[in-house]
C-alpha positions, 0 to 999 in steps of 0.5 A: 500500500502507498503511505497515503493509503495507509494513513487514510485507512488508519484515519477511517479506523479512527487513528492518526499517526500521533495517536498510534505513536502514543499508544505504542510509546514511540515517537511520531517520526518512527511511526511515520518512517515505518508507514513510509517504508523508510524504516522497519519496526515489527511492533509498529507494522504488527499494530497497523496490520491489526488495526487495519485487519490485514496481514503485514505483507498485504500492507508492505509487500516484500521488495525484490532483492536486486543482485548487485554482486557478480557470481564467481562464475561470472568473474571467472568468465570475464577474466577468461574473456579478458585473457583471450582478447 
């Protein structure tokens, strides 16, 4: 879900980020960062999911892992190609 959708759904259930932060004993900025996806907190995520009646993965779907590193096979193939050239 988009952060604005999460906030709107919380408002429809009668919660604001400030009220949620007070309930959890956390700062509003922590809750705001979790909603926006810039930080992770299982406690905040679970509470929001509980309020909205949805699983956590429905609110914050897992992000695909990007492969930035080369495998050993790719490195060996590149070295072999460079030596052959």
